[in-house]
C-alpha positions as CSV (number, residue, x, y, z in Angstrom):
1,M,-64.3,-19.5,9.9
2,I,-64.5,-23.0,8.4
3,A,-60.8,-22.8,7.5
4,I,-59.8,-22.0,11.1
5,I,-61.9,-24.9,12.4
6,G,-60.3,-27.2,9.8
7,L,-56.8,-26.0,10.8
8,L,-57.5,-26.6,14.5
9,A,-59.0,-30.0,13.8
10,G,-56.0,-30.9,11.7
11,V,-53.5,-29.8,14.4
12,L,-55.5,-31.8,17.0
13,V,-55.6,-34.9,14.9
14,G,-51.8,-34.6,14.2
15,V,-51.0,-34.2,17.9
16,L,-53.2,-37.1,18.9
17,L,-52.2,-39.6,16.2
18,E,-48.5,-38.6,16.0
19,P,-48.1,-39.7,12.4
20,S,-44.7,-40.9,11.2
21,V,-43.1,-40.1,7.9
22,P,-41.4,-43.0,6.0
23,P,-37.6,-42.5,5.9
24,S,-37.7,-42.3,2.1
25,L,-39.9,-39.2,2.2
26,Q,-38.2,-37.5,5.1
27,P,-35.9,-35.3,2.9
28,Y,-38.9,-33.9,1.1
29,L,-41.1,-33.0,4.1
30,P,-39.3,-29.8,5.1
31,I,-39.2,-28.6,1.5
32,A,-42.9,-29.3,1.1
33,I,-43.7,-27.4,4.3
34,V,-41.6,-24.4,3.1
35,A,-43.3,-24.5,-0.3
36,A,-46.7,-24.7,1.3
37,L,-45.8,-21.7,3.5
38,D,-44.8,-19.8,0.4
39,A,-48.2,-20.4,-1.1
40,L,-50.0,-19.5,2.1
41,F,-48.2,-16.2,2.4
42,G,-48.9,-15.5,-1.3
43,G,-52.6,-16.3,-0.7
44,L,-52.7,-14.0,2.3
45,R,-51.1,-11.2,0.4
46,A,-53.7,-11.7,-2.4
47,V,-56.6,-11.6,0.1
48,I,-55.3,-8.3,1.5
49,E,-54.8,-6.9,-1.9
50,G,-58.3,-8.0,-2.9
51,I,-57.1,-10.2,-5.8
52,F,-57.4,-13.7,-4.2
53,D,-58.6,-16.5,-6.5
54,D,-59.1,-19.9,-4.9
55,R,-58.1,-21.8,-8.0
56,V,-54.9,-19.9,-8.4
57,F,-54.1,-20.6,-4.7
58,V,-54.7,-24.3,-5.0
59,V,-52.7,-24.6,-8.2
60,S,-49.9,-22.5,-6.7
61,L,-49.8,-24.7,-3.5
62,V,-49.7,-27.9,-5.4
63,F,-47.3,-26.6,-8.1
64,N,-44.9,-25.2,-5.5
65,V,-44.8,-28.4,-3.5
66,V,-44.4,-30.6,-6.6
67,V,-41.6,-28.5,-8.2
68,A,-39.7,-28.2,-4.9
69,A,-39.9,-31.9,-4.3
70,F,-38.8,-32.6,-7.9
71,V,-35.8,-30.3,-7.5
72,V,-34.8,-32.1,-4.3
73,F,-35.4,-35.5,-5.9
74,L,-33.2,-34.5,-8.9
75,G,-30.5,-33.3,-6.5
76,D,-30.6,-36.6,-4.7
77,Q,-30.2,-38.5,-8.0
78,L,-27.3,-36.3,-8.9
79,G,-25.7,-36.6,-5.4
80,V,-26.1,-33.0,-4.5
81,G,-29.5,-33.2,-2.6
82,A,-28.4,-31.2,0.4
83,Q,-27.2,-28.3,-1.8
84,L,-30.3,-28.2,-3.9
85,S,-32.5,-28.5,-0.7
86,T,-30.7,-25.5,0.7
87,G,-31.2,-23.6,-2.6
88,V,-35.0,-24.3,-2.6
89,V,-35.3,-23.2,1.0
90,V,-33.4,-20.0,0.3
91,V,-35.5,-19.1,-2.8
92,L,-38.8,-19.9,-1.1
93,G,-37.7,-18.1,2.0
94,I,-37.0,-15.0,0.0
95,R,-40.5,-15.2,-1.5
96,I,-42.0,-15.8,1.9
97,F,-40.3,-12.7,3.4
98,S,-41.1,-10.7,0.3
99,N,-44.8,-11.5,0.7
100,A,-44.6,-10.8,4.5
101,A,-43.1,-7.4,3.8
102,A,-45.9,-6.6,1.3
103,I,-48.5,-7.6,3.9
104,R,-46.8,-5.5,6.5
105,R,-46.6,-2.5,4.2
106,H,-50.3,-2.9,3.3
107,L,-51.4,-3.3,6.9
108,L,-49.2,-0.6,8.5
109,G,-49.0,1.7,5.5
110,S,-45.2,1.9,5.6
């Protein structure tokens, strides 16, 4: 219940304050969001399977975001940022859909 209240409060504050992202960080924001979604779906899957560990979730969330941002940063330095960004989104997207499929199988029994 506390998590839902925190989520709603965060969305409300974001809508009211309309924060801006500095241009130097804009290439990393979509990657960070996709990496966070990957950790979120992995955590939801772990909750459903009864193996959730809050420390593992937090480490997974931070590690996913840092590694994804580093890969995009490295791509920018090498001049292939767009290609590596696409690669990160594809890999994390596959993980998200894999976790979503496992959640569906567990909930629907199919």
